[in-house]
C-alpha positions as a LaTeX table, in Angstrom:
\begin{tabular}{lrrr}
\hline
Residue & $x$ (\AA) & $y$ (\AA) & $z$ (\AA) \\
\hline
Met1 & $-17.79$ & $-19.15$ & $-14.74$ \\
Arg2 & $-16.31$ & $-19.15$ & $-11.25$ \\
Leu3 & $-14.52$ & $-16.46$ & $-9.23$ \\
Leu4 & $-12.68$ & $-16.85$ & $-5.91$ \\
Ile5 & $-12.04$ & $-13.91$ & $-3.55$ \\
Gly6 & $-9.27$ & $-14.40$ & $-0.99$ \\
Leu7 & $-10.98$ & $-12.60$ & 1.87 \\
Glu8 & $-13.72$ & $-14.02$ & 4.06 \\
Glu9 & $-15.11$ & $-10.58$ & 4.93 \\
Tyr10 & $-15.56$ & $-9.48$ & 1.31 \\
Pro11 & $-19.21$ & $-8.59$ & 0.48 \\
Leu12 & $-20.29$ & $-11.05$ & $-2.20$ \\
Asp13 & $-23.81$ & $-9.85$ & $-3.00$ \\
Pro14 & $-22.65$ & $-6.73$ & $-4.93$ \\
Leu15 & $-20.18$ & $-8.87$ & $-6.89$ \\
Arg16 & $-22.85$ & $-11.38$ & $-7.79$ \\
Ala17 & $-25.09$ & $-8.55$ & $-8.95$ \\
Leu18 & $-22.30$ & $-7.19$ & $-11.16$ \\
Leu19 & $-21.39$ & $-10.64$ & $-12.51$ \\
Pro20 & $-24.73$ & $-12.26$ & $-13.38$ \\
Gly21 & $-24.39$ & $-15.96$ & $-14.10$ \\
Trp22 & $-21.10$ & $-16.27$ & $-12.23$ \\
Glu23 & $-20.50$ & $-18.40$ & $-9.17$ \\
Val24 & $-18.63$ & $-16.29$ & $-6.64$ \\
Phe25 & $-16.79$ & $-17.84$ & $-3.70$ \\
Gln26 & $-14.61$ & $-16.56$ & $-0.90$ \\
Ser27 & $-11.98$ & $-18.01$ & 1.39 \\
Ser28 & $-9.45$ & $-17.00$ & 3.99 \\
Pro29 & $-5.91$ & $-16.42$ & 2.69 \\
Ala30 & $-4.91$ & $-19.68$ & 4.38 \\
Gly31 & $-7.62$ & $-21.67$ & 2.60 \\
Phe32 & $-7.23$ & $-19.94$ & $-0.76$ \\
Ala33 & $-5.02$ & $-22.54$ & $-2.46$ \\
Glu34 & $-7.35$ & $-25.38$ & $-1.51$ \\
Met35 & $-10.34$ & $-23.66$ & $-3.11$ \\
Ala36 & $-8.60$ & $-22.17$ & $-6.17$ \\
Asp37 & $-8.65$ & $-25.28$ & $-8.34$ \\
Gly38 & $-11.60$ & $-25.22$ & $-10.71$ \\
Met39 & $-11.90$ & $-21.43$ & $-10.70$ \\
Asp40 & $-11.73$ & $-19.29$ & $-13.85$ \\
Val41 & $-10.58$ & $-16.08$ & $-12.14$ \\
Val42 & $-9.05$ & $-15.45$ & $-8.73$ \\
Thr43 & $-8.73$ & $-12.24$ & $-6.73$ \\
Pro44 & $-6.16$ & $-13.11$ & $-4.05$ \\
Ile45 & $-6.08$ & $-9.86$ & $-2.04$ \\
Ala46 & $-3.58$ & $-11.06$ & 0.62 \\
Ala47 & $-3.54$ & $-14.76$ & $-0.39$ \\
Lys48 & $-0.54$ & $-16.30$ & $-2.14$ \\
Val49 & $-0.57$ & $-17.26$ & $-5.79$ \\
Asp50 & 2.72 & $-19.12$ & $-6.10$ \\
Ala51 & 4.27 & $-21.42$ & $-8.68$ \\
Asn52 & 2.89 & $-24.53$ & $-6.99$ \\
Leu53 & $-0.69$ & $-23.28$ & $-7.13$ \\
Leu54 & $-0.27$ & $-22.03$ & $-10.70$ \\
Ser55 & 1.02 & $-25.43$ & $-11.82$ \\
Arg56 & $-2.04$ & $-27.34$ & $-10.61$ \\
Ala57 & $-4.97$ & $-24.91$ & $-10.75$ \\
Thr58 & $-6.99$ & $-24.11$ & $-13.87$ \\
Phe59 & $-7.71$ & $-20.38$ & $-13.55$ \\
Gly60 & $-6.43$ & $-18.17$ & $-16.34$ \\
Phe61 & $-6.65$ & $-14.72$ & $-14.79$ \\
Val62 & $-5.44$ & $-13.20$ & $-11.54$ \\
Gln63 & $-7.24$ & $-9.89$ & $-11.02$ \\
Gln64 & $-5.91$ & $-8.27$ & $-7.87$ \\
Phe65 & $-8.10$ & $-6.02$ & $-5.74$ \\
Gly66 & $-5.73$ & $-3.07$ & $-5.49$ \\
Val67 & $-2.17$ & $-2.35$ & $-6.52$ \\
Gly68 & $-0.07$ & $-4.79$ & $-4.50$ \\
Leu69 & 1.18 & $-7.95$ & $-6.20$ \\
Glu70 & 3.81 & $-9.02$ & $-3.69$ \\
Thr71 & 1.90 & $-12.25$ & $-3.00$ \\
Val72 & 1.65 & $-13.17$ & $-6.70$ \\
Asp73 & 4.47 & $-14.92$ & $-8.60$ \\
Val74 & 4.06 & $-12.97$ & $-11.82$ \\
Asp75 & 6.88 & $-14.80$ & $-13.65$ \\
Ala76 & 5.35 & $-18.19$ & $-12.81$ \\
Ala77 & 1.94 & $-16.92$ & $-13.90$ \\
Thr78 & 3.33 & $-15.78$ & $-17.24$ \\
Ala79 & 4.99 & $-19.16$ & $-17.81$ \\
Ala80 & 1.72 & $-20.92$ & $-16.93$ \\
Gly81 & $-0.29$ & $-18.79$ & $-19.37$ \\
Val82 & $-2.09$ & $-16.83$ & $-16.66$ \\
Trp83 & $-2.81$ & $-13.12$ & $-16.99$ \\
Val84 & $-2.16$ & $-10.88$ & $-13.98$ \\
Ala85 & $-3.71$ & $-7.44$ & $-13.54$ \\
Arg86 & $-3.87$ & $-4.89$ & $-10.74$ \\
Leu87 & $-6.20$ & $-1.98$ & $-10.08$ \\
Pro88 & $-4.19$ & 1.27 & $-10.34$ \\
Gly89 & $-4.70$ & 3.73 & $-7.54$ \\
Asp90 & $-5.59$ & 6.57 & $-9.88$ \\
Val91 & $-8.42$ & 4.48 & $-11.37$ \\
Thr92 & $-10.12$ & 3.50 & $-8.12$ \\
Gly93 & $-9.34$ & 6.58 & $-6.04$ \\
Asn94 & $-7.08$ & 4.45 & $-3.83$ \\
Ala95 & $-4.14$ & 6.82 & $-4.25$ \\
Asp96 & $-6.18$ & 9.79 & $-3.03$ \\
Ala97 & $-7.55$ & 7.82 & $-0.07$ \\
Val98 & $-4.10$ & 6.57 & 0.98 \\
Ala99 & $-2.72$ & 10.12 & 0.63 \\
Glu100 & $-5.44$ & 11.28 & 3.02 \\
Gln101 & $-4.33$ & 8.60 & 5.49 \\
Ala102 & $-0.74$ & 9.82 & 5.18 \\
Ile103 & $-1.86$ & 13.35 & 6.00 \\
Leu104 & $-3.96$ & 12.07 & 8.91 \\
Leu105 & $-1.00$ & 10.24 & 10.44 \\
Thr106 & 1.36 & 13.15 & 9.79 \\
Leu107 & $-0.94$ & 15.63 & 11.51 \\
Ala108 & $-1.71$ & 13.29 & 14.41 \\
Leu109 & 2.01 & 12.87 & 15.06 \\
Ser110 & 2.90 & 16.53 & 14.51 \\
Arg111 & 0.19 & 17.82 & 16.83 \\
Gln112 & 0.68 & 14.96 & 19.34 \\
Leu113 & $-2.95$ & 13.94 & 19.15 \\
Asp114 & $-2.73$ & 11.01 & 21.58 \\
Glu115 & $-0.93$ & 13.15 & 24.18 \\
Ala116 & $-3.42$ & 16.02 & 23.73 \\
Arg117 & $-6.39$ & 13.72 & 24.30 \\
Gln118 & $-4.74$ & 12.32 & 27.41 \\
Ala119 & $-4.00$ & 15.83 & 28.68 \\
Leu120 & $-7.68$ & 16.69 & 28.33 \\
Arg121 & $-8.67$ & 13.66 & 30.39 \\
Glu122 & $-6.21$ & 14.78 & 33.08 \\
Arg123 & $-7.61$ & 18.37 & 33.11 \\
Lys124 & $-4.36$ & 19.79 & 31.72 \\
Trp125 & $-4.74$ & 22.79 & 29.47 \\
Ala126 & $-2.93$ & 24.29 & 26.46 \\
Gln127 & $-0.53$ & 21.36 & 26.13 \\
Pro128 & 1.32 & 19.62 & 24.60 \\
Ala129 & 3.04 & 21.99 & 22.20 \\
Gly130 & 2.96 & 20.26 & 18.84 \\
Arg131 & 4.64 & 21.18 & 15.58 \\
Ser132 & 3.27 & 23.08 & 12.61 \\
Leu133 & 3.76 & 21.63 & 9.15 \\
Ser134 & 4.09 & 25.16 & 7.80 \\
Gly135 & 7.73 & 26.04 & 7.29 \\
Gly136 & 8.92 & 22.44 & 7.67 \\
Thr137 & 10.36 & 20.04 & 5.11 \\
Val138 & 8.59 & 16.85 & 4.10 \\
Ala139 & 10.37 & 14.13 & 2.12 \\
Ile140 & 8.15 & 11.91 & $-0.02$ \\
Ile141 & 9.91 & 8.64 & $-0.80$ \\
Gly142 & 8.29 & 7.20 & $-3.89$ \\
Leu143 & 6.58 & 9.42 & $-6.44$ \\
Gly144 & 3.96 & 7.18 & $-7.98$ \\
Ala145 & 0.24 & 7.85 & $-7.76$ \\
Ile146 & 0.23 & 7.93 & $-3.96$ \\
Gly147 & 3.34 & 10.08 & $-3.63$ \\
Leu148 & 1.97 & 12.59 & $-6.12$ \\
Ala149 & $-1.38$ & 12.68 & $-4.30$ \\
Val150 & 0.45 & 13.34 & $-1.02$ \\
Ala151 & 2.41 & 16.21 & $-2.59$ \\
Lys152 & $-0.77$ & 17.77 & $-3.99$ \\
Arg153 & $-2.35$ & 17.78 & $-0.56$ \\
Leu154 & 0.67 & 19.01 & 1.38 \\
Ala155 & 1.65 & 21.89 & $-0.89$ \\
Pro156 & $-1.04$ & 24.32 & 0.41 \\
Trp157 & 0.19 & 23.81 & 3.99 \\
Gly158 & 3.29 & 25.86 & 3.32 \\
Thr159 & 5.65 & 22.92 & 3.54 \\
Arg160 & 8.80 & 22.53 & 1.50 \\
Leu161 & 8.57 & 19.26 & $-0.40$ \\
Val162 & 11.44 & 17.08 & $-1.60$ \\
Ala163 & 11.13 & 13.65 & $-3.16$ \\
Val164 & 13.07 & 10.50 & $-3.99$ \\
Arg165 & 12.05 & 8.35 & $-6.93$ \\
Ala166 & 13.56 & 5.49 & $-8.91$ \\
Arg167 & 13.69 & 7.59 & $-12.09$ \\
Pro168 & 14.57 & 11.13 & $-11.01$ \\
Glu169 & 14.84 & 12.26 & $-14.61$ \\
Leu170 & 11.02 & 12.19 & $-14.69$ \\
Gly171 & 11.02 & 15.04 & $-12.20$ \\
Gly172 & 7.85 & 15.95 & $-10.38$ \\
Pro173 & 5.05 & 18.50 & $-10.21$ \\
Pro174 & 5.91 & 22.17 & $-9.56$ \\
Glu175 & 4.97 & 22.00 & $-5.88$ \\
Ile176 & 7.95 & 19.69 & $-5.24$ \\
Asp177 & 11.12 & 21.67 & $-4.68$ \\
Arg178 & 13.58 & 18.92 & $-5.61$ \\
Val179 & 13.45 & 15.35 & $-6.95$ \\
Val180 & 16.47 & 13.04 & $-6.68$ \\
Gly181 & 17.28 & 9.36 & $-7.10$ \\
Ala182 & 17.71 & 6.70 & $-4.45$ \\
Asp183 & 21.47 & 7.23 & $-4.55$ \\
Arg184 & 20.85 & 10.53 & $-2.71$ \\
Leu185 & 18.38 & 9.13 & $-0.18$ \\
Thr186 & 20.50 & 9.87 & 2.90 \\
Glu187 & 20.93 & 13.48 & 1.78 \\
Val188 & 17.14 & 13.93 & 1.60 \\
Leu189 & 16.48 & 12.10 & 4.87 \\
Ala190 & 18.89 & 14.38 & 6.69 \\
Glu191 & 16.92 & 17.54 & 5.83 \\
Ala192 & 13.36 & 16.31 & 6.37 \\
Asp193 & 11.20 & 16.98 & 9.40 \\
Val194 & 8.77 & 14.33 & 8.16 \\
Val195 & 9.54 & 11.34 & 5.95 \\
Ile196 & 6.58 & 9.73 & 4.15 \\
Ser197 & 7.05 & 6.31 & 2.57 \\
Ala198 & 4.97 & 5.85 & $-0.60$ \\
Leu199 & 7.20 & 3.34 & $-2.41$ \\
Met200 & 5.99 & 0.42 & $-4.49$ \\
Phe201 & 7.18 & $-2.68$ & $-2.62$ \\
Gly202 & 9.14 & $-5.61$ & $-4.05$ \\
Glu203 & 11.82 & $-7.99$ & $-2.89$ \\
His204 & 14.39 & $-5.61$ & $-4.36$ \\
Asn205 & 13.59 & $-3.00$ & $-1.71$ \\
Arg206 & 12.65 & $-5.10$ & 1.31 \\
Asn207 & 13.85 & $-3.30$ & 4.47 \\
Phe208 & 14.54 & $-0.19$ & 2.39 \\
Phe209 & 14.23 & 1.80 & 5.60 \\
Asp210 & 16.88 & 0.07 & 7.66 \\
Ala211 & 19.06 & 1.14 & 10.58 \\
Gly212 & 21.22 & 3.21 & 8.24 \\
Ala213 & 18.23 & 5.05 & 6.81 \\
Phe214 & 16.83 & 5.87 & 10.25 \\
Ala215 & 20.26 & 7.01 & 11.44 \\
Ala216 & 20.45 & 9.34 & 8.44 \\
Met217 & 17.19 & 11.06 & 9.37 \\
Lys218 & 17.22 & 14.37 & 11.18 \\
Pro219 & 17.10 & 13.91 & 14.97 \\
Gly220 & 13.50 & 14.30 & 16.12 \\
Ala221 & 12.05 & 13.63 & 12.66 \\
Leu222 & 8.75 & 11.82 & 12.11 \\
Phe223 & 8.32 & 8.73 & 9.92 \\
Val224 & 5.09 & 7.76 & 8.15 \\
Asn225 & 4.56 & 4.58 & 6.12 \\
Val226 & 1.40 & 4.11 & 4.04 \\
Ala227 & 2.98 & 1.85 & 1.41 \\
Arg228 & 3.93 & $-1.68$ & 2.54 \\
Gly229 & 5.27 & $-2.97$ & 5.84 \\
Gly230 & 8.02 & $-4.96$ & 4.14 \\
Leu231 & 9.78 & $-1.70$ & 3.28 \\
Val232 & 10.70 & $-1.22$ & 6.94 \\
Asp233 & 13.17 & $-3.06$ & 9.14 \\
Glu234 & 10.84 & $-3.00$ & 12.13 \\
Ala235 & 13.53 & $-3.81$ & 14.71 \\
Ala236 & 15.56 & $-0.86$ & 13.42 \\
Leu237 & 12.54 & 1.43 & 13.66 \\
Val238 & 11.83 & 0.33 & 17.24 \\
Ala239 & 15.46 & 1.02 & 18.14 \\
Ala240 & 15.33 & 4.48 & 16.53 \\
Leu241 & 12.13 & 5.30 & 18.43 \\
Asp242 & 13.45 & 3.98 & 21.74 \\
Ser243 & 16.64 & 6.00 & 21.39 \\
Gly244 & 14.66 & 9.17 & 20.70 \\
His245 & 16.36 & 9.73 & 17.35 \\
Ile246 & 12.98 & 9.32 & 15.65 \\
Ala247 & 10.29 & 11.26 & 17.53 \\
Gly248 & 7.33 & 9.28 & 16.26 \\
Ala249 & 6.03 & 6.95 & 13.57 \\
Gly250 & 2.67 & 6.71 & 11.82 \\
Leu251 & 2.11 & 3.26 & 10.33 \\
Asp252 & $-0.85$ & 2.08 & 8.30 \\
Val253 & 1.07 & $-1.04$ & 7.27 \\
Leu254 & 3.20 & $-3.61$ & 9.08 \\
Ala255 & 5.47 & $-6.40$ & 7.91 \\
Val256 & 3.04 & $-9.14$ & 9.00 \\
Glu257 & $-0.68$ & $-8.53$ & 8.58 \\
Pro258 & $-2.98$ & $-8.89$ & 10.41 \\
Ala259 & $-0.50$ & $-7.62$ & 12.96 \\
Asp260 & 0.47 & $-9.65$ & 15.99 \\
Pro261 & $-0.77$ & $-7.72$ & 19.06 \\
Gly262 & 2.64 & $-8.46$ & 20.53 \\
Asn263 & 4.45 & $-6.56$ & 17.78 \\
Pro264 & 6.41 & $-3.82$ & 19.64 \\
Leu265 & 5.19 & $-1.23$ & 17.16 \\
Val266 & 1.49 & $-1.87$ & 17.73 \\
Asn267 & 1.43 & $-0.42$ & 21.25 \\
His268 & 4.59 & 1.68 & 21.19 \\
Pro269 & 3.98 & 5.03 & 22.93 \\
Lys270 & 5.56 & 6.90 & 20.02 \\
Val271 & 3.60 & 5.09 & 17.30 \\
Ile272 & 0.16 & 5.71 & 15.83 \\
Ala273 & $-0.72$ & 2.53 & 13.97 \\
Thr274 & $-3.81$ & 1.67 & 11.91 \\
Pro275 & $-4.82$ & $-1.66$ & 10.32 \\
His276 & $-4.05$ & $-1.00$ & 6.64 \\
Val277 & $-7.13$ & 1.15 & 6.13 \\
Gly278 & $-5.60$ & 3.84 & 3.93 \\
Gly279 & $-7.44$ & 2.63 & 0.85 \\
Val280 & $-10.51$ & 1.35 & 2.68 \\
Thr281 & $-13.17$ & 3.95 & 2.03 \\
Gln282 & $-16.69$ & 3.50 & 0.70 \\
Gln283 & $-15.77$ & 5.32 & $-2.51$ \\
Val284 & $-12.65$ & 3.24 & $-3.16$ \\
Leu285 & $-14.45$ & $-0.03$ & $-2.47$ \\
Phe286 & $-17.25$ & 0.89 & $-4.87$ \\
Asn287 & $-14.88$ & 2.06 & $-7.63$ \\
Ser288 & $-12.68$ & $-1.00$ & $-7.19$ \\
Met289 & $-15.61$ & $-3.38$ & $-7.43$ \\
Ile290 & $-16.76$ & $-1.77$ & $-10.67$ \\
Ala291 & $-13.27$ & $-1.82$ & $-12.19$ \\
Leu292 & $-12.60$ & $-5.38$ & $-11.04$ \\
Thr293 & $-15.81$ & $-6.81$ & $-12.48$ \\
Asp294 & $-15.45$ & $-4.89$ & $-15.74$ \\
Asn295 & $-12.02$ & $-6.43$ & $-16.31$ \\
Ile296 & $-13.27$ & $-9.89$ & $-15.38$ \\
Lys297 & $-16.03$ & $-9.50$ & $-17.98$ \\
Arg298 & $-13.37$ & $-8.58$ & $-20.53$ \\
Tyr299 & $-11.51$ & $-11.80$ & $-19.74$ \\
Ala300 & $-14.67$ & $-13.89$ & $-20.05$ \\
Ala301 & $-15.47$ & $-12.29$ & $-23.41$ \\
Gly302 & $-11.93$ & $-12.71$ & $-24.75$ \\
Glu303 & $-11.43$ & $-8.95$ & $-24.99$ \\
Pro304 & $-8.15$ & $-7.09$ & $-24.28$ \\
Leu305 & $-7.55$ & $-6.74$ & $-20.56$ \\
Leu306 & $-6.75$ & $-3.54$ & $-18.70$ \\
Trp307 & $-3.95$ & $-2.86$ & $-16.19$ \\
Thr308 & $-2.06$ & $-6.11$ & $-16.88$ \\
Val309 & 1.52 & $-6.54$ & $-15.65$ \\
Asn310 & 2.41 & $-9.50$ & $-17.89$ \\
Glu311 & 1.69 & $-10.97$ & $-21.31$ \\
Pro312 & 1.54 & $-14.77$ & $-21.56$ \\
Ser313 & 2.30 & $-16.17$ & $-24.99$ \\
Gln314 & $-0.67$ & $-16.89$ & $-27.23$ \\
Val315 & 0.17 & $-20.59$ & $-27.15$ \\
Ala316 & 0.33 & $-20.78$ & $-23.34$ \\
Gln317 & $-2.68$ & $-18.63$ & $-22.48$ \\
Arg318 & $-5.41$ & $-20.33$ & $-20.48$ \\
Arg319 & $-8.88$ & $-19.64$ & $-21.80$ \\
Pro320 & $-12.08$ & $-19.14$ & $-19.80$ \\
Gln321 & $-13.68$ & $-22.47$ & $-18.92$ \\
Gly322 & $-17.31$ & $-21.35$ & $-18.85$ \\
\hline
\end{tabular}
């Protein structure tokens, strides 16, 4: 049995220990398609699994390392008889880790961490005057596992929490004051001191935060994105920052990753950006590796799979080759 990981930096020795008898390979995202033929299972990470690859390769299972499937053509996989599964954030601890990153960025922006460190180097004292989260309003956009984990962590800070979710009838936990649908997004943006993006990304909501959304935000508000870079019209965000309408942005994700050093947001004086490390903790990596290999073993044994997002027909399903 053969497994391909779409990341050159991925540690293979632990995987090989967890999958005895398997051949485990790795590639860059760019070289992924070339190596995928002849594999039984692929874990693309950031590599593309498109209809062309699915039509010519032999693998029968795409097990993603994490939640995001924006690089996988799930419909084409289903038609080709290929299972697709993700690793839910509440299984691996990813949601908790990303929520911690959201809090980190929110606090760093609110308390002007970069400016405070610079002031210290310049022998300035008791400045700058940052903002307290206590008494402010935070809008959480997207109330899945990450959004709920953010709310749980922010509630003890004395913040008022409001949220937007695709299905507002599901409501939210008691610490959230109000939950509404996307049709009332501008209303929520207008009252928030901090807006945290925790949406699941898809082509249906690309550039969800566009010029109109940033214009609807309260003047001087802060914007934090720990979801996916494709949710943000980056030119619109730069314009909102340059105009002063948005006071600062905390970004763990960008539209193109790895980010171009020339991207205006990377070195913008009002931006604190990190290289998509929200879910990159030792605990999450360990839990993800265990969950990933357990599901791969299920596939190899012909057992029911966990966390699948599709169901190929019995006739079309590709079987393990080993």
